[in-house]
Backbone as JSON Lines, residues from 0, in Angstrom:
{"i":0,"aa":"M","n":[0.84,-1.18,0.0],"ca":[0.0,0.0,0.0],"c":[0.89,1.24,0.0]}
{"i":1,"aa":"I","n":[0.52,2.21,-0.81],"ca":[1.26,3.46,-0.91],"c":[0.78,4.39,0.2]}
{"i":2,"aa":"E","n":[1.75,4.93,0.94],"ca":[1.43,5.84,2.03],"c":[1.86,7.25,1.67]}
{"i":3,"aa":"K","n":[1.35,8.21,2.41],"ca":[1.65,9.61,2.15],"c":[3.15,9.89,2.29]}
{"i":4,"aa":"D","n":[3.81,9.25,3.24],"ca":[5.26,9.45,3.42],"c":[6.03,9.0,2.19]}
{"i":5,"aa":"D","n":[5.58,7.93,1.54],"ca":[6.24,7.45,0.32],"c":[6.14,8.49,-0.78]}
{"i":6,"aa":"I","n":[4.97,9.06,-0.94],"ca":[4.76,10.07,-1.98],"c":[5.6,11.31,-1.69]}
{"i":7,"aa":"E","n":[5.68,11.72,-0.44],"ca":[6.5,12.88,-0.08],"c":[7.98,12.62,-0.34]}
{"i":8,"aa":"R","n":[8.42,11.4,-0.09],"ca":[9.82,11.04,-0.34],"c":[10.14,11.12,-1.83]}
{"i":9,"aa":"V","n":[9.23,10.61,-2.66],"ca":[9.41,10.66,-4.11],"c":[9.4,12.12,-4.59]}
{"i":10,"aa":"R","n":[8.49,12.9,-4.07],"ca":[8.4,14.32,-4.47],"c":[9.68,15.06,-4.1]}
{"i":11,"aa":"T","n":[10.24,14.78,-2.94],"ca":[11.49,15.42,-2.53],"c":[12.63,15.04,-3.46]}
{"i":12,"aa":"L","n":[12.71,13.76,-3.82],"ca":[13.74,13.31,-4.77],"c":[13.61,14.02,-6.12]}
{"i":13,"aa":"L","n":[12.38,14.16,-6.6],"ca":[12.18,14.83,-7.87],"c":[12.47,16.33,-7.78]}
{"i":14,"aa":"N","n":[12.13,16.95,-6.66],"ca":[12.45,18.37,-6.45],"c":[13.94,18.63,-6.54]}
{"i":15,"aa":"E","n":[14.73,17.7,-6.02],"ca":[16.19,17.84,-6.05],"c":[16.74,17.73,-7.46]}
{"i":16,"aa":"N","n":[15.97,17.15,-8.37],"ca":[16.45,16.91,-9.74],"c":[15.73,17.76,-10.79]}
{"i":17,"aa":"I","n":[15.03,18.81,-10.38],"ca":[14.36,19.69,-11.35],"c":[15.43,20.33,-12.23]}
{"i":18,"aa":"G","n":[15.16,20.31,-13.53],"ca":[16.08,20.91,-14.5],"c":[17.13,19.96,-15.03]}
{"i":19,"aa":"K","n":[17.2,18.76,-14.49],"ca":[18.19,17.78,-14.94],"c":[17.62,16.93,-16.06]}
{"i":20,"aa":"R","n":[18.51,16.46,-16.93],"ca":[18.12,15.58,-18.03],"c":[17.82,14.19,-17.49]}
{"i":21,"aa":"I","n":[16.77,13.57,-18.06],"ca":[16.36,12.24,-17.61],"c":[16.08,11.35,-18.8]}
{"i":22,"aa":"K","n":[16.07,10.05,-18.53],"ca":[15.55,9.06,-19.47],"c":[14.3,8.49,-18.81]}
{"i":23,"aa":"L","n":[13.18,8.56,-19.51],"ca":[11.89,8.13,-18.98],"c":[11.48,6.85,-19.69]}
{"i":24,"aa":"T","n":[11.22,5.8,-18.92],"ca":[10.77,4.53,-19.47],"c":[9.36,4.27,-18.95]}
{"i":25,"aa":"A","n":[8.41,4.21,-19.88],"ca":[7.01,4.01,-19.5],"c":[6.53,2.66,-20.02]}
{"i":26,"aa":"K","n":[5.91,1.9,-19.13],"ca":[5.34,0.61,-19.51],"c":[3.89,0.84,-19.91]}
{"i":27,"aa":"K","n":[3.57,0.52,-21.15],"ca":[2.25,0.81,-21.71],"c":[1.42,-0.42,-21.98]}
{"i":28,"aa":"G","n":[1.66,-1.48,-21.26],"ca":[0.85,-2.68,-21.46],"c":[1.71,-3.87,-21.79]}
{"i":29,"aa":"R","n":[1.1,-4.85,-22.38],"ca":[1.79,-6.11,-22.68],"c":[2.96,-5.88,-23.62]}
{"i":30,"aa":"K","n":[4.15,-6.06,-23.1],"ca":[5.39,-6.0,-23.88],"c":[5.59,-4.69,-24.64]}
{"i":31,"aa":"R","n":[4.93,-3.64,-24.21],"ca":[5.06,-2.35,-24.87],"c":[5.73,-1.37,-23.93]}
{"i":32,"aa":"V","n":[6.92,-0.94,-24.29],"ca":[7.69,-0.01,-23.46],"c":[8.09,1.18,-24.33]}
{"i":33,"aa":"I","n":[7.9,2.38,-23.8],"ca":[8.28,3.6,-24.51],"c":[9.4,4.27,-23.73]}
{"i":34,"aa":"V","n":[10.47,4.63,-24.43],"ca":[11.62,5.3,-23.81],"c":[11.78,6.67,-24.46]}
{"i":35,"aa":"R","n":[11.84,7.71,-23.65],"ca":[12.01,9.09,-24.13],"c":[13.04,9.81,-23.26]}
{"i":36,"aa":"Q","n":[13.59,10.87,-23.82],"ca":[14.52,11.74,-23.11],"c":[13.8,13.05,-22.81]}
{"i":37,"aa":"G","n":[14.18,13.71,-21.71],"ca":[13.55,14.97,-21.37],"c":[14.18,15.62,-20.16]}
{"i":38,"aa":"V","n":[13.45,16.6,-19.61],"ca":[13.9,17.37,-18.45],"c":[12.74,17.47,-17.47]}
{"i":39,"aa":"I","n":[13.04,17.26,-16.18],"ca":[12.01,17.46,-15.14],"c":[11.76,18.95,-15.03]}
{"i":40,"aa":"S","n":[10.53,19.37,-15.24],"ca":[10.2,20.79,-15.28],"c":[9.7,21.33,-13.94]}
{"i":41,"aa":"A","n":[8.76,20.64,-13.33],"ca":[8.15,21.13,-12.09],"c":[7.51,19.98,-11.33]}
{"i":42,"aa":"T","n":[7.32,20.22,-10.03],"ca":[6.58,19.27,-9.2],"c":[5.42,20.0,-8.53]}
{"i":43,"aa":"Y","n":[4.34,19.28,-8.37],"ca":[3.14,19.8,-7.73],"c":[2.7,18.78,-6.68]}
{"i":44,"aa":"P","n":[1.69,19.09,-5.87],"ca":[1.3,18.16,-4.81],"c":[0.96,16.75,-5.28]}
{"i":45,"aa":"S","n":[0.39,16.59,-6.46],"ca":[-0.04,15.27,-6.91],"c":[0.7,14.76,-8.14]}
{"i":46,"aa":"I","n":[1.3,15.66,-8.91],"ca":[1.94,15.28,-10.18],"c":[3.28,15.97,-10.35]}
{"i":47,"aa":"F","n":[4.04,15.49,-11.35],"ca":[5.24,16.2,-11.78],"c":[5.22,16.29,-13.3]}
{"i":48,"aa":"I","n":[5.92,17.29,-13.82],"ca":[5.88,17.61,-15.25],"c":[7.25,17.32,-15.87]}
{"i":49,"aa":"V","n":[7.23,16.69,-17.05],"ca":[8.45,16.42,-17.8],"c":[8.3,17.03,-19.19]}
{"i":50,"aa":"I","n":[9.32,17.77,-19.64],"ca":[9.33,18.31,-20.99],"c":[10.18,17.36,-21.83]}
{"i":51,"aa":"L","n":[9.56,16.74,-22.84],"ca":[10.23,15.74,-23.66],"c":[11.0,16.38,-24.8]}
{"i":52,"aa":"D","n":[12.1,15.72,-25.2],"ca":[12.83,16.11,-26.39],"c":[12.05,15.64,-27.61]}
{"i":53,"aa":"S","n":[12.44,16.12,-28.77],"ca":[11.82,15.69,-30.01],"c":[12.15,14.22,-30.26]}
{"i":54,"aa":"I","n":[11.16,13.46,-30.69],"ca":[11.38,12.03,-30.93],"c":[11.72,11.74,-32.39]}
{"i":55,"aa":"S","n":[11.46,12.69,-33.28],"ca":[11.84,12.56,-34.68],"c":[11.86,13.95,-35.3]}
{"i":56,"aa":"E","n":[12.28,14.04,-36.55],"ca":[12.31,15.35,-37.19],"c":[10.91,15.88,-37.48]}
{"i":57,"aa":"F","n":[9.89,15.01,-37.4],"ca":[8.52,15.43,-37.67],"c":[7.76,15.81,-36.41]}
{"i":58,"aa":"A","n":[8.25,15.39,-35.26],"ca":[7.58,15.71,-34.0],"c":[8.23,16.95,-33.39]}
{"i":59,"aa":"E","n":[7.42,17.76,-32.77],"ca":[7.95,18.98,-32.19],"c":[8.58,18.71,-30.83]}
{"i":60,"aa":"A","n":[9.64,19.46,-30.54],"ca":[10.3,19.35,-29.24],"c":[9.49,20.15,-28.22]}
{"i":61,"aa":"G","n":[9.68,19.85,-26.96],"ca":[9.01,20.61,-25.92],"c":[7.64,20.1,-25.55]}
{"i":62,"aa":"R","n":[7.28,18.91,-25.97],"ca":[6.0,18.34,-25.57],"c":[6.01,18.09,-24.07]}
{"i":63,"aa":"T","n":[4.96,18.48,-23.4],"ca":[4.88,18.36,-21.95],"c":[3.99,17.19,-21.57]}
{"i":64,"aa":"V","n":[4.48,16.35,-20.65],"ca":[3.69,15.25,-20.13],"c":[3.72,15.31,-18.6]}
{"i":65,"aa":"S","n":[2.67,14.79,-17.99],"ca":[2.62,14.77,-16.53],"c":[2.4,13.34,-16.05]}
{"i":66,"aa":"F","n":[2.93,13.08,-14.86],"ca":[2.8,11.77,-14.23],"c":[2.52,11.98,-12.75]}
{"i":67,"aa":"S","n":[1.88,10.99,-12.15],"ca":[1.67,11.05,-10.7],"c":[2.84,10.37,-10.0]}
{"i":68,"aa":"Y","n":[3.03,10.69,-8.75],"ca":[4.09,10.06,-7.96],"c":[3.81,8.58,-7.78]}
{"i":69,"aa":"A","n":[2.54,8.22,-7.77],"ca":[2.17,6.8,-7.65],"c":[2.64,6.0,-8.86]}
{"i":70,"aa":"D","n":[2.76,6.64,-10.04],"ca":[3.29,5.95,-11.21],"c":[4.7,5.45,-10.95]}
{"i":71,"aa":"L","n":[5.51,6.23,-10.27],"ca":[6.86,5.8,-9.92],"c":[6.84,4.7,-8.87]}
{"i":72,"aa":"L","n":[5.99,4.86,-7.88],"ca":[5.93,3.88,-6.79],"c":[5.4,2.52,-7.25]}
{"i":73,"aa":"T","n":[4.52,2.52,-8.23],"ca":[3.96,1.26,-8.74],"c":[4.77,0.72,-9.92]}
{"i":74,"aa":"K","n":[5.86,1.39,-10.26],"ca":[6.78,0.97,-11.33],"c":[6.13,1.02,-12.72]}
{"i":75,"aa":"S","n":[5.1,1.85,-12.89],"ca":[4.53,2.07,-14.23],"c":[5.51,2.84,-15.1]}
{"i":76,"aa":"I","n":[6.28,3.71,-14.45],"ca":[7.34,4.43,-15.15],"c":[8.62,4.34,-14.33]}
{"i":77,"aa":"E","n":[9.74,4.49,-15.01],"ca":[11.04,4.56,-14.35],"c":[11.75,5.8,-14.87]}
{"i":78,"aa":"I","n":[12.44,6.49,-13.98],"ca":[13.19,7.67,-14.37],"c":[14.66,7.43,-14.03]}
{"i":79,"aa":"T","n":[15.51,7.7,-15.01],"ca":[16.94,7.62,-14.8],"c":[17.52,9.01,-15.05]}
{"i":80,"aa":"V","n":[18.08,9.62,-14.02],"ca":[18.75,10.91,-14.16],"c":[20.12,10.62,-14.78]}
{"i":81,"aa":"T","n":[20.64,11.56,-15.57],"ca":[21.88,11.29,-16.28],"c":[23.02,10.91,-15.35]}
{"i":82,"aa":"E","n":[23.06,11.48,-14.15],"ca":[24.12,11.14,-13.21],"c":[23.88,9.82,-12.49]}
{"i":83,"aa":"S","n":[22.64,9.61,-12.03],"ca":[22.32,8.4,-11.28],"c":[20.84,8.09,-11.41]}
{"i":84,"aa":"K","n":[20.47,6.88,-11.07],"ca":[19.08,6.46,-11.14],"c":[18.37,6.82,-9.84]}
{"i":85,"aa":"L","n":[17.14,7.32,-9.93],"ca":[16.34,7.59,-8.73],"c":[15.87,6.25,-8.19]}
{"i":86,"aa":"E","n":[16.28,5.92,-7.0],"ca":[15.89,4.66,-6.38],"c":[14.62,4.87,-5.57]}
{"i":87,"aa":"I","n":[13.58,4.18,-5.92],"ca":[12.31,4.24,-5.2],"c":[12.12,2.9,-4.51]}
{"i":88,"aa":"K","n":[12.13,2.92,-3.17],"ca":[11.99,1.68,-2.4],"c":[10.68,1.65,-1.67]}
C-alpha cells in the first residue's frame, strides 16, 4: 500500500532533480515499453511535469507530459537521471 510518506519522499527526490536531463521509461501494457529523453520541469502536490525532447524530425520538441508520484511507486514508469538512477523503495 502506498502511504503519504512514500509520496513525499518521491516528491522530494524529484524536487532535487528539477532541471536535470532524464531518461523516462514508461510501460504501456503487454510487452510495450516507450523510452524518451527529457527534463524534469516542475513538481506539484499530486503530479510532476516532464518536458520531452523531439522524438523525430517530424515531432515537435518541448511536448509536456505529466505523471503522478504513484506511477513511480507502482513501477509504471522509471526515471533515470543522467548522473544516477532515482531509487524508489
